[in-house]
C-alpha positions in Angstrom: 0.0 0.0 0.0 2.3 2.7 -1.4 1.3 5.8 0.5 4.6 7.2 1.6 5.1 11.0 1.3 7.1 11.9 -1.7 8.1 15.4 -0.8 9.0 18.0 1.9 6.8 21.1 1.5 8.5 23.7 -0.7 8.0 26.6 1.6 9.8 29.9 1.0 11.8 29.6 4.1 12.5 25.9 3.8 16.2 26.4 3.1 16.5 27.9 6.6 15.2 24.6 8.0 17.8 22.4 6.2 21.0 21.3 7.8 23.7 19.7 5.6 25.5 16.7 7.1 28.1 14.4 5.8 28.0 10.6 5.6 30.8 8.3 4.4 29.8 5.5 2.1 32.1 2.6 1.4 31.6 1.3 -2.1 34.8 0.4 -4.0 36.4 3.3 -2.2 35.4 6.1 0.2 32.8 8.4 -1.2 31.4 11.4 0.6 27.7 12.2 0.1 25.9 15.3 1.3 22.4 14.9 2.6 20.0 17.6 3.5 18.4 16.9 6.9 15.1 18.7 7.5 15.1 19.9 11.1 11.3 19.7 11.7 11.5 16.2 10.4 13.5 15.3 13.6 10.4 15.9 15.6 8.3 13.8 13.3 10.9 11.0 13.5 10.8 11.2 17.3 7.0 10.6 17.2 7.7 7.6 15.0 10.3 6.4 17.5 7.8 6.6 20.3 5.2 4.6 18.3 7.8 1.9 17.5 8.9 1.6 21.1 5.4 1.5 22.5 4.4 -0.9 19.8 7.3 -3.3 20.4 6.6 -3.4 24.1 2.8 -3.9 23.7 2.8 -6.4 20.9 5.6 -8.6 22.3 3.9 -8.6 25.7 0.6 -9.5 24.1 2.1 -12.4 22.2 3.8 -13.7 25.4 0.6 -13.4 27.3 -1.5 -15.2 24.8 1.0 -17.9 23.9 2.7 -18.7 27.2 -0.2 -18.4 29.7 -2.3 -21.5 29.4 -5.6 -19.9 30.5 -5.2 -17.2 27.7 -4.9 -19.6 24.8 -8.4 -18.9 23.5 -9.3 -18.8 19.8 -9.6 -15.0 19.7 -6.3 -14.6 21.6 -4.5 -16.8 19.1 -5.8 -14.7 16.3 -4.7 -11.6 18.2 -1.2 -13.1 18.5 -1.0 -13.3 14.7 -2.3 -9.8 14.4 0.4 -8.6 16.9 3.1 -10.4 14.8 2.0 -8.5 11.7 2.0 -5.2 13.6 5.5 -6.0 14.8 6.7 -6.6 11.3 5.3 -3.3 10.2 6.8 -1.4 13.1 10.3 -2.9 12.8 10.7 -2.5 9.0 8.3 0.0 7.5 8.0 2.6 10.3 11.8 3.5 10.5 11.9 3.8 6.7 8.8 6.0 6.7 10.4 8.2 9.4 13.6 8.6 7.4 11.7 10.2 4.6 11.1 13.2 6.8 14.7 13.5 7.8 16.6 13.4 4.5 15.7 14.4 0.9 16.7 11.2 -0.7 15.6 7.6 -0.8 18.2 5.8 1.2 17.3 2.1 0.8 18.0 1.4 -2.9 16.0 -0.5 -5.4 15.9 -3.6 -3.2 14.4 -1.6 -0.3 12.0 0.0 -2.6 10.5 -3.4 -3.5 10.8 -5.0 -0.1 9.4 -2.3 2.1 6.0 -1.8 0.3 5.7 -5.6 0.1 6.1 -5.9 3.9 3.7 -3.0 4.5 1.0 -4.4 2.4 1.5 -7.9 3.9 1.0 -6.4 7.4 -2.1 -4.5 6.4 -3.5 -7.6 4.8 -2.8 -9.6 8.0 -4.5 -7.0 10.1 -7.7 -6.6 8.2 -8.1 -10.3 7.2 -7.4 -11.4 10.8 -10.1 -9.0 12.0 -12.5 -10.5 9.5 -11.6 -14.0 10.7 -12.2 -12.9 14.3 -15.6 -11.5 13.4 -16.4 -14.8 11.7 -15.2 -16.7 14.8 -17.4 -14.5 17.1 -20.4 -15.1 14.7 -19.9 -18.9 14.9 -19.4 -18.8 18.7 -22.6 -16.7 19.3 -25.0 -17.6 16.5 -24.0 -21.2 15.9 -22.3 -22.4 19.1 -23.2 -26.1 18.5 -21.1 -26.2 15.3 -17.9 -25.6 17.3 -15.6 -28.7 17.4 -13.2 -28.0 20.2 -11.1 -31.1 19.6 -10.0 -29.7 16.3 -9.8 -26.1 17.4 -6.0 -25.8 17.5 -5.5 -27.3 14.0 -8.3 -25.2 12.6 -6.9 -21.9 14.0 -3.4 -22.8 12.7 -4.7 -23.4 9.3 -6.8 -20.2 9.2 -3.8 -18.1 10.4 -1.6 -19.7 7.8 -4.1 -19.0 5.1 -4.4 -15.4 6.2 -0.6 -14.9 5.9 -0.5 -16.7 2.6 -3.3 -14.6 1.2 -1.7 -11.4 2.4 1.7 -12.3 1.0 0.1 -13.3 -2.4 -1.7 -10.0 -2.6 1.4 -8.1 -1.8 3.6 -9.7 -4.5 2.5 -7.3 -7.3 3.6 -4.4 -5.0 7.1 -5.9 -4.9 7.1 -6.4 -8.7 6.0 -3.0 -9.8 7.5 -0.8 -7.1 10.6 0.9 -8.3 12.6 4.1 -8.1 11.0 6.8 -10.3 11.6 10.5 -11.1 9.0 13.1 -10.2 8.9 16.8 -10.8 7.2 19.3 -8.5 4.8 21.7 -10.3 5.8 24.8 -8.2 9.5 24.7 -8.2 10.1 22.4 -11.3 12.6 20.4 -9.2 13.1 16.7 -10.0 13.5 14.1 -7.3 13.8 10.3 -7.2 11.5 8.4 -4.9 10.0 4.9 -4.5 6.6 4.5 -6.1 4.5 1.6 -7.4 4.3 3.2 -10.9 6.1 5.9 -12.9 4.8 9.4 -13.2 3.2 8.7 -16.6 -0.4 8.1 -17.4 -3.4 8.5 -15.1 -4.8 5.0 -15.2 -2.3 3.0 -13.2 -2.4 5.1 -10.0 -6.2 5.2 -10.1 -6.4 1.4 -10.4 -3.8 0.8 -7.7 -5.4 3.2 -5.1 -9.0 2.1 -5.8 -8.1 -1.6 -5.7 -6.1 -1.2 -2.4 -9.1 0.7 -0.9 -11.6 -2.0 -1.9 -9.5 -5.1 -1.1 -7.8 -3.9 2.1 -10.6 -1.7 3.6 -14.1 -1.5 2.1 -14.8 -5.2 1.3 -13.4 -6.6 4.6 -15.3 -4.0 6.6 -18.5 -4.8 4.7 -18.1 -8.5 5.5 -17.4 -7.7 9.2 -20.6 -5.5 9.2 -22.7 -8.4 8.0 -21.3 -10.7 10.6 -22.0 -8.2 13.4 -25.5 -7.6 12.1 -26.3 -11.3 12.7 -24.4 -11.3 16.0 -26.4 -8.3 17.2 -29.7 -10.0 16.2 -28.7 -13.2 18.0 -27.7 -11.5 21.2 -30.9 -9.3 21.3 -33.0 -12.4 20.7 -31.2 -14.4 23.3 -31.6 -11.6 25.9 -35.3 -11.3 25.2 -35.9 -15.1 25.6 -34.2 -15.4 29.0 -36.5 -15.0 32.0 -35.8 -12.1 34.3 -35.2 -14.5 37.2 -33.1 -17.6 37.2 -30.9 -19.0 34.5 -27.9 -17.2 36.0 -25.4 -19.4 34.1 -27.0 -18.6 30.8 -27.1 -14.9 31.6 -23.4 -14.9 32.4 -22.7 -16.8 29.2 -24.5 -14.2 27.1 -22.8 -11.4 29.0 -19.4 -12.9 28.3 -20.3 -13.4 24.6 -21.3 -9.7 24.4 -18.0 -8.7 25.9 -16.0 -10.7 23.5 -18.0 -9.4 20.5 -17.6 -5.9 21.8 -13.8 -6.3 22.1 -13.4 -7.5 18.5 -15.7 -4.7 17.4 -13.4 -2.2 19.1 -10.4 -3.6 17.3 -12.3 -3.3 14.0 -13.3 0.3 14.8 -9.7 1.2 15.6 -8.4 -0.2 12.3 -11.2 1.6 10.3 -10.5 4.9 12.1 -6.7 4.7 11.9 -6.4 3.6 8.2 -9.2 5.7 6.6 -7.2 9.0 6.4 -4.3 7.2 4.6 -6.6 5.6 2.1 -8.4 8.9 1.5 -5.2 10.9 1.0 -3.8 8.2 -1.3 -6.9 8.2 -3.4 -6.7 12.0 -3.6 -3.1 11.8 -4.8 -3.8 9.1 -7.3 -6.7 11.0 -8.9 -4.5 14.1 -9.1 -1.3 12.4 -10.2 -0.4 14.9 -12.9 0.9 17.2 -10.2 2.5 17.0 -6.8 0.7 18.9 -4.1 3.3 20.7 -2.1 0.9 22.8 0.1 1.5 22.9 3.8 -2.0 21.7 4.5 -1.6 18.6 2.4 1.7 17.9 4.0 0.3 18.2 7.6 -2.7 16.0 6.6 -0.3 13.4 5.1 1.9 13.3 8.2 -1.0 12.9 10.6 -2.6 10.2 8.4 0.7 8.2 8.3 1.3 8.5 12.0 -2.3 7.5 12.7 -1.9 4.4 10.5 1.2 3.3 12.3 -0.4 4.0 15.7 -2.9 1.3 14.8 0.0 -1.2 15.1 0.7 -0.2 18.7 -2.7 0.5 20.2 -4.3 -2.9 20.1 -2.5 -4.4 23.2 -3.5 -1.4 25.3 -7.1 -1.4 24.1 -7.3 -5.1 25.1 -5.7 -4.2 28.4 -8.4 -1.7 29.2 -11.3 -4.0 28.1 -10.2 -7.3 29.7 -9.5 -7.7 33.4 -8.1 -11.2 32.9 -5.8 -10.1 30.1 -4.6 -7.0 32.0 -3.6 -9.1 35.0 -1.5 -11.5 32.9 -0.2 -8.6 30.8 1.2 -6.9 33.9 2.8 -10.1 35.0 4.5 -10.6 31.6 5.5 -7.0 31.3 7.3 -6.8 34.6 8.5 -10.4 34.5 7.5 -10.9 38.1 5.6 -14.2 37.8 7.4 -17.5 37.9 7.0 -19.8 34.9 5.4 -22.4 37.1 2.7 -19.9 38.2 2.1 -18.8 34.6 1.6 -22.3 33.3 -0.5 -23.5 36.2 -3.5 -21.3 35.3 -6.7 -23.2 35.4 -7.8 -23.9 31.8 -11.4 -24.2 33.0 -11.6 -20.4 33.0 -11.3 -20.4 29.2 -14.9 -21.4 28.3 -15.8 -18.0 27.1 -13.4 -15.9 29.2 -12.2 -12.5 28.2 -10.1 -12.1 25.1 
């Protein structure tokens, strides 16, 4: 999903914000290259650094909690572990590259990096949205058709579904690696030419429109529509179940329905966070693609682009903490894993009986 910023705003006083630094490159001899470092970009890069740090801590701890603590090995949590792995991949590889584009005025990662980074980013986005779709399908099956669940084959089924999600995401990202390359662009205001990584050359209007529209549909609109259909049936089932339960008695059934509601609500919050965090990036990318004959160097567009990119990467670090706030069981184990205070014997001795429909 090639939505990286391709410029630094051509403001009249931009030269005063640039600081020339030297970097020695070893390539069949010492060569000295001069890079222009944009001082405000240091602040933007610092925000990226905070997102990466928080995301690493949160997602690693989430994976440890869901995989090492026996009582937390539920179906939703195993899906969330796969989601956390995709987020980690994005934060470790793509976020630092994205941050570097606000620091220096050149693409630093060569042709190989130009093909690899968009491929990893699109794979991670695919893992996120397809995992959320699978989670919604799992909640639909658990709430609307609970008798169809075969717990004896649950682990194998989850593993196969997770593997299929990753395979699908990698497959859909292959064209991004094939067509992404270093291309030359010219700004309309200053008539300056620069080289950057893009999924298509600055020629013709059809390719960018197809690319942006297809990305928006495949990685945003269609999955969210499927999730909406699942949640429509989930809501109907929960409302009908609540109406059929007598006001008195049936405490066990009431607790079960309450737990199902909590689980469905948790997944819905994750879906809402994804939709909110990625929508601005998709909208800006669509705007650029449908105005590809010129590069918008306005300050307003630049600020909107930076905020959209930061918001998109924030989605990769916010999920563990949203889960922490919504699940008492998870928050307890999360704290134990985070501070490394609990002994392995204690962590593994959690009663698996609490996992019937316990918190995610």
